[in-house]
N, CA, C and O atoms as a GROMACS GRO file, in nm:
protein
  352
    1MET      N    1   6.242   8.712  13.975
    1MET     CA    2   6.174   8.705  13.846
    1MET      C    3   6.032   8.658  13.866
    1MET      O    4   6.004   8.576  13.953
    2ASP      N    5   5.942   8.710  13.785
    2ASP     CA    6   5.803   8.663  13.792
    2ASP      C    7   5.791   8.528  13.722
    2ASP      O    8   5.882   8.482  13.653
    3ASP      N    9   5.677   8.468  13.742
    3ASP     CA   10   5.654   8.334  13.688
    3ASP      C   11   5.656   8.330  13.536
    3ASP      O   12   5.699   8.231  13.478
    4THR      N   13   5.612   8.437  13.471
    4THR     CA   14   5.611   8.440  13.324
    4THR      C   15   5.752   8.433  13.269
    4THR      O   16   5.782   8.354  13.179
    5LYS      N   17   5.838   8.515  13.327
    5LYS     CA   18   5.980   8.520  13.285
    5LYS      C   19   6.043   8.385  13.307
    5LYS      O   20   6.116   8.336  13.220
    6GLN      N   21   6.018   8.322  13.421
    6GLN     CA   22   6.075   8.194  13.450
    6GLN      C   23   6.028   8.085  13.347
    6GLN      O   24   6.105   8.000  13.302
    7ASP      N   25   5.899   8.092  13.315
    7ASP     CA   26   5.846   7.990  13.218
    7ASP      C   27   5.906   8.018  13.084
    7ASP      O   28   5.934   7.921  13.013
    8GLU      N   29   5.930   8.141  13.040
    8GLU     CA   30   5.991   8.171  12.916
    8GLU      C   31   6.135   8.121  12.912
    8GLU      O   32   6.180   8.062  12.813
    9MET      N   33   6.207   8.144  13.020
    9MET     CA   34   6.348   8.099  13.028
    9MET      C   35   6.350   7.948  13.024
    9MET      O   36   6.432   7.890  12.953
   10LEU      N   37   6.265   7.884  13.096
   10LEU     CA   38   6.259   7.736  13.097
   10LEU      C   39   6.232   7.679  12.966
   10LEU      O   40   6.292   7.580  12.925
   11GLN      N   41   6.137   7.742  12.896
   11GLN     CA   42   6.102   7.695  12.758
   11GLN      C   43   6.222   7.722  12.665
   11GLN      O   44   6.253   7.638  12.580
   12LEU      N   45   6.288   7.833  12.680
   12LEU     CA   46   6.402   7.863  12.595
   12LEU      C   47   6.513   7.760  12.620
   12LEU      O   48   6.575   7.710  12.526
   13LEU      N   49   6.537   7.729  12.748
   13LEU     CA   50   6.639   7.633  12.778
   13LEU      C   51   6.610   7.490  12.719
   13LEU      O   52   6.696   7.420  12.667
   14ARG      N   53   6.479   7.455  12.733
   14ARG     CA   54   6.439   7.322  12.677
   14ARG      C   55   6.457   7.322  12.527
   14ARG      O   56   6.503   7.221  12.473
   15SER      N   57   6.424   7.427  12.456
   15SER     CA   58   6.438   7.430  12.309
   15SER      C   59   6.588   7.426  12.271
   15SER      O   60   6.626   7.362  12.174
   16LEU      N   61   6.670   7.494  12.351
   16LEU     CA   62   6.813   7.489  12.322
   16LEU      C   63   6.869   7.353  12.344
   16LEU      O   64   6.951   7.304  12.266
   17HIS      N   65   6.824   7.290  12.454
   17HIS     CA   66   6.864   7.156  12.490
   17HIS      C   67   6.826   7.056  12.375
   17HIS      O   68   6.906   6.972  12.336
   18ASP      N   69   6.704   7.068  12.326
   18ASP     CA   70   6.663   6.982  12.213
   18ASP      C   71   6.738   7.007  12.089
   18ASP      O   72   6.765   6.912  12.015
   19GLU      N   73   6.775   7.132  12.060
   19GLU     CA   74   6.855   7.168  11.943
   19GLU      C   75   6.994   7.106  11.952
   19GLU      O   76   7.046   7.049  11.856
   20VAL      N   77   7.053   7.119  12.074
   20VAL     CA   78   7.187   7.060  12.094
   20VAL      C   79   7.184   6.907  12.081
   20VAL      O   80   7.276   6.849  12.024
   21GLN      N   81   7.084   6.845  12.130
   21GLN     CA   82   7.069   6.699  12.119
   21GLN      C   83   7.056   6.661  11.972
   21GLN      O   84   7.118   6.564  11.927
   22GLY      N   85   6.975   6.737  11.895
   22GLY     CA   86   6.966   6.713  11.751
   22GLY      C   87   7.095   6.726  11.683
   22GLY      O   88   7.129   6.641  11.600
   23LEU      N   89   7.173   6.832  11.713
   23LEU     CA   90   7.303   6.855  11.645
   23LEU      C   91   7.404   6.746  11.686
   23LEU      O   92   7.485   6.704  11.604
   24ARG      N   93   7.399   6.699  11.812
   24ARG     CA   94   7.482   6.595  11.859
   24ARG      C   95   7.459   6.469  11.778
   24ARG      O   96   7.555   6.402  11.739
   25LYS      N   97   7.332   6.435  11.754
   25LYS     CA   98   7.297   6.320  11.678
   25LYS      C   99   7.348   6.330  11.532
   25LYS      O  100   7.398   6.233  11.475
   26ARG      N  101   7.333   6.449  11.475
   26ARG     CA  102   7.385   6.476  11.341
   26ARG      C  103   7.539   6.456  11.331
   26ARG      O  104   7.590   6.396  11.237
   27VAL      N  105   7.608   6.508  11.431
   27VAL     CA  106   7.754   6.494  11.428
   27VAL      C  107   7.794   6.351  11.444
   27VAL      O  108   7.883   6.307  11.372
   28ASP      N  109   7.732   6.272  11.534
   28ASP     CA  110   7.757   6.130  11.552
   28ASP      C  111   7.736   6.056  11.420
   28ASP      O  112   7.818   5.973  11.379
   29MET      N  113   7.625   6.088  11.354
   29MET     CA  114   7.597   6.020  11.227
   29MET      C  115   7.696   6.055  11.119
   29MET      O  116   7.734   5.968  11.041
   30LEU      N  117   7.740   6.183  11.113
   30LEU     CA  118   7.839   6.220  11.015
   30LEU      C  119   7.975   6.156  11.044
   30LEU      O  120   8.047   6.115  10.953
   31GLU      N  121   8.010   6.148  11.170
   31GLU     CA  122   8.141   6.084  11.209
   31GLU      C  123   8.137   5.938  11.176
   31GLU      O  124   8.237   5.881  11.132
   32ALA      N  125   8.021   5.875  11.197
   32ALA     CA  126   8.014   5.732  11.168
   32ALA      C  127   8.024   5.702  11.020
   32ALA      O  128   8.074   5.596  10.981
   33ASN      N  129   7.977   5.796  10.937
   33ASN     CA  130   7.977   5.776  10.793
   33ASN      C  131   8.103   5.815  10.724
   33ASN      O  132   8.114   5.794  10.603
   34GLN      N  133   8.202   5.873  10.796
   34GLN     CA  134   8.328   5.920  10.730
   34GLN      C  135   8.406   5.791  10.697
   34GLN      O  136   8.416   5.696  10.776
   35PRO      N  137   8.462   5.794  10.575
   35PRO     CA  138   8.542   5.678  10.528
   35PRO      C  139   8.678   5.680  10.605
   35PRO      O  140   8.728   5.784  10.646
   36LYS      N  141   8.732   5.558  10.622
   36LYS     CA  142   8.861   5.547  10.684
   36LYS      C  143   8.971   5.604  10.586
   36LYS      O  144   8.964   5.586  10.465
   37ARG      N  145   9.064   5.668  10.642
   37ARG     CA  146   9.167   5.733  10.557
   37ARG      C  147   9.270   5.622  10.530
   37ARG      O  148   9.338   5.574  10.621
   38VAL      N  149   9.279   5.584  10.404
   38VAL     CA  150   9.367   5.475  10.363
   38VAL      C  151   9.472   5.534  10.265
   38VAL      O  152   9.442   5.613  10.175
   39ILE      N  153   9.594   5.490  10.290
   39ILE     CA  154   9.703   5.531  10.202
   39ILE      C  155   9.718   5.434  10.087
   39ILE      O  156   9.744   5.316  10.108
   40SER      N  157   9.702   5.483   9.966
   40SER     CA  158   9.708   5.396   9.846
   40SER      C  159   9.853   5.359   9.815
   40SER      O  160   9.950   5.422   9.856
   41GLU      N  161   9.859   5.251   9.738
   41GLU     CA  162   9.993   5.203   9.692
   41GLU      C  163  10.064   5.309   9.611
   41GLU      O  164  10.186   5.325   9.620
   42GLU      N  165   9.984   5.382   9.531
   42GLU     CA  166  10.041   5.489   9.447
   42GLU      C  167  10.107   5.594   9.532
   42GLU      O  168  10.217   5.640   9.504
   43LEU      N  169  10.035   5.631   9.642
   43LEU     CA  170  10.093   5.736   9.727
   43LEU      C  171  10.220   5.684   9.795
   43LEU      O  172  10.316   5.761   9.811
   44VAL      N  173  10.226   5.560   9.836
   44VAL     CA  174  10.347   5.504   9.894
   44VAL      C  175  10.463   5.511   9.794
   44VAL      O  176  10.574   5.547   9.831
   45CYS      N  177  10.437   5.476   9.665
   45CYS     CA  178  10.536   5.483   9.562
   45CYS      C  179  10.588   5.627   9.545
   45CYS      O  180  10.708   5.652   9.536
   46ILE      N  181  10.494   5.720   9.540
   46ILE     CA  182  10.529   5.864   9.526
   46ILE      C  183  10.619   5.910   9.646
   46ILE      O  184  10.721   5.976   9.627
   47LEU      N  185  10.576   5.875   9.766
   47LEU     CA  186  10.660   5.910   9.882
   47LEU      C  187  10.793   5.850   9.874
   47LEU      O  188  10.894   5.916   9.901
   48SER      N  189  10.798   5.722   9.836
   48SER     CA  190  10.931   5.651   9.833
   48SER      C  191  11.023   5.714   9.729
   48SER      O  192  11.141   5.736   9.756
   49SER      N  193  10.969   5.744   9.608
   49SER     CA  194  11.053   5.805   9.510
   49SER      C  195  11.095   5.946   9.544
   49SER      O  196  11.203   5.989   9.505
   50THR      N  197  11.011   6.020   9.617
   50THR     CA  198  11.046   6.156   9.657
   50THR      C  199  11.159   6.149   9.761
   50THR      O  200  11.253   6.229   9.756
   51ILE      N  201  11.150   6.056   9.853
   51ILE     CA  202  11.253   6.041   9.955
   51ILE      C  203  11.384   5.998   9.890
   51ILE      O  204  11.491   6.048   9.924
   52ALA      N  205  11.374   5.902   9.794
   52ALA     CA  206  11.491   5.853   9.728
   52ALA      C  207  11.559   5.971   9.652
   52ALA      O  208  11.682   5.981   9.653
   53ALA      N  209  11.485   6.054   9.588
   53ALA     CA  210  11.543   6.163   9.512
   53ALA      C  211  11.614   6.261   9.609
   53ALA      O  212  11.719   6.316   9.577
   54TYR      N  213  11.554   6.281   9.726
   54TYR     CA  214  11.608   6.378   9.819
   54TYR      C  215  11.730   6.323   9.887
   54TYR      O  216  11.830   6.394   9.898
   55LEU      N  217  11.726   6.199   9.932
   55LEU     CA  218  11.839   6.134  10.007
   55LEU      C  219  11.947   6.076   9.916
   55LEU      O  220  12.064   6.067   9.956
   56GLY      N  221  11.909   6.036   9.795
   56GLY     CA  222  12.000   5.974   9.706
   56GLY      C  223  12.017   5.821   9.726
   56GLY      O  224  12.102   5.758   9.664
   57VAL      N  225  11.934   5.767   9.813
   57VAL     CA  226  11.931   5.619   9.837
   57VAL      C  227  11.790   5.580   9.840
   57VAL      O  228  11.702   5.661   9.869
   58LYS      N  229  11.765   5.452   9.811
   58LYS     CA  230  11.630   5.398   9.816
   58LYS      C  231  11.594   5.374   9.960
   58LYS      O  232  11.662   5.299  10.032
   59PRO      N  233  11.486   5.438  10.002
   59PRO     CA  234  11.442   5.423  10.147
   59PRO      C  235  11.365   5.293  10.166
   59PRO      O  236  11.302   5.240  10.074
   60ARG      N  237  11.373   5.246  10.285
   60ARG     CA  238  11.287   5.130  10.325
   60ARG      C  239  11.175   5.185  10.415
   60ARG      O  240  11.200   5.213  10.532
   61ILE      N  241  11.056   5.200  10.365
   61ILE     CA  242  10.945   5.261  10.438
   61ILE      C  243  10.882   5.144  10.517
   61ILE      O  244  10.836   5.044  10.462
   62ARG      N  245  10.884   5.164  10.648
   62ARG     CA  246  10.825   5.071  10.745
   62ARG      C  247  10.687   5.105  10.785
   62ARG      O  248  10.602   5.018  10.800
   63GLN      N  249  10.664   5.236  10.802
   63GLN     CA  250  10.539   5.282  10.853
   63GLN      C  251  10.508   5.424  10.804
   63GLN      O  252  10.596   5.509  10.796
   64ILE      N  253  10.380   5.446  10.773
   64ILE     CA  254  10.340   5.584  10.735
   64ILE      C  255  10.222   5.620  10.831
   64ILE      O  256  10.125   5.546  10.844
   65ARG      N  257  10.234   5.735  10.896
   65ARG     CA  258  10.125   5.774  10.984
   65ARG      C  259  10.068   5.907  10.930
   65ARG      O  260  10.142   5.998  10.892
   66LEU      N  261   9.941   5.915  10.929
   66LEU     CA  262   9.875   6.040  10.889
   66LEU      C  263   9.872   6.138  11.013
   66LEU      O  264   9.824   6.103  11.121
   67VAL      N  265   9.922   6.250  10.992
   67VAL     CA  266   9.926   6.353  11.096
   67VAL      C  267   9.836   6.465  11.055
   67VAL      O  268   9.832   6.508  10.939
   68SER      N  269   9.759   6.514  11.159
   68SER     CA  270   9.666   6.627  11.126
   68SER      C  271   9.748   6.750  11.088
   68SER      O  272   9.864   6.764  11.126
   69SER      N  273   9.684   6.836  11.012
   69SER     CA  274   9.753   6.960  10.970
   69SER      C  275   9.779   7.052  11.086
   69SER      O  276   9.864   7.141  11.076
   70GLU      N  277   9.709   7.033  11.193
   70GLU     CA  278   9.731   7.121  11.311
   70GLU      C  279   9.871   7.103  11.365
   70GLU      O  280   9.935   7.200  11.406
   71SER      N  281   9.921   6.977  11.366
   71SER     CA  282  10.057   6.952  11.417
   71SER      C  283  10.159   7.022  11.329
   71SER      O  284  10.254   7.082  11.379
   72TRP      N  285  10.138   7.015  11.200
   72TRP     CA  286  10.232   7.085  11.109
   72TRP      C  287  10.230   7.233  11.137
   72TRP      O  288  10.335   7.296  11.141
   73ALA      N  289  10.111   7.291  11.158
   73ALA     CA  290  10.100   7.432  11.179
   73ALA      C  291  10.179   7.470  11.307
   73ALA      O  292  10.255   7.567  11.307
   74HIS      N  293  10.159   7.394  11.414
   74HIS     CA  294  10.227   7.427  11.538
   74HIS      C  295  10.381   7.418  11.519
   74HIS      O  296  10.455   7.503  11.568
   75GLN      N  297  10.427   7.316  11.450
   75GLN     CA  298  10.570   7.299  11.432
   75GLN      C  299  10.625   7.415  11.348
   75GLN      O  300  10.732   7.470  11.376
   76GLY      N  301  10.549   7.450  11.246
   76GLY     CA  302  10.594   7.561  11.164
   76GLY      C  303  10.608   7.690  11.235
   76GLY      O  304  10.707   7.763  11.222
   77ARG      N  305  10.503   7.718  11.313
   77ARG     CA  306  10.516   7.841  11.397
   77ARG      C  307  10.628   7.838  11.497
   77ARG      O  308  10.696   7.939  11.515
   78ALA      N  309  10.651   7.724  11.562
   78ALA     CA  310  10.758   7.712  11.653
   78ALA      C  311  10.892   7.735  11.586
   78ALA      O  312  10.980   7.800  11.642
   79THR      N  313  10.909   7.680  11.463
   79THR     CA  314  11.036   7.696  11.392
   79THR      C  315  11.061   7.843  11.358
   79THR      O  316  11.171   7.894  11.375
   80ILE      N  317  10.950   7.913  11.306
   80ILE     CA  318  10.968   8.051  11.268
   80ILE      C  319  10.994   8.136  11.396
   80ILE      O  320  11.080   8.224  11.392
   81GLN      N  321  10.926   8.113  11.503
   81GLN     CA  322  10.948   8.186  11.625
   81GLN      C  323  11.087   8.167  11.682
   81GLN      O  324  11.147   8.261  11.734
   82ALA      N  325  11.140   8.043  11.672
   82ALA     CA  326  11.271   8.012  11.720
   82ALA      C  327  11.380   8.077  11.640
   82ALA      O  328  11.489   8.104  11.692
   83SER      N  329  11.351   8.103  11.510
   83SER     CA  330  11.450   8.160  11.422
   83SER      C  331  11.470   8.310  11.441
   83SER      O  332  11.569   8.365  11.394
   84HIS      N  333  11.380   8.375  11.509
   84HIS     CA  334  11.390   8.522  11.530
   84HIS      C  335  11.461   8.548  11.662
   84HIS      O  336  11.424   8.496  11.767
   85ALA      N  337  11.566   8.632  11.652
   85ALA     CA  338  11.631   8.671  11.769
   85ALA      C  339  11.559   8.785  11.841
   85ALA      O  340  11.524   8.886  11.780
   86LEU      N  341  11.538   8.767  11.967
   86LEU     CA  342  11.461   8.873  12.044
   86LEU      C  343  11.556   8.973  12.097
   86LEU      O  344  11.656   8.932  12.155
   87LYS      N  345  11.535   9.104  12.084
   87LYS     CA  346  11.613   9.211  12.133
   87LYS      C  347  11.554   9.260  12.265
   87LYS      O  348  11.433   9.283  12.275
   88ARG      N  349  11.638   9.276  12.363
   88ARG     CA  350  11.584   9.321  12.495
   88ARG      C  351  11.641   9.459  12.528
   88ARG      O  352  11.609   9.516  12.632
   0.00000   0.00000   0.00000
């Protein structure tokens, strides 16, 4: 490559690097400003009454963990795929 092309490529790489650095700073700032996910007492009562209605007994809730929707999606796909009989 001639020197002009190399200089253009170098300038382009520098501008891309600067843009990525700026985006990284924005992401870090947005992640730092996100509120903590807190489970309200109202939600615990709703979950407890729903479980009680389903099981027929009052449950003792010891722990509630928030699970990302991605896990639910993976489990749902696995269940659906497992329910289909494959013909060979």
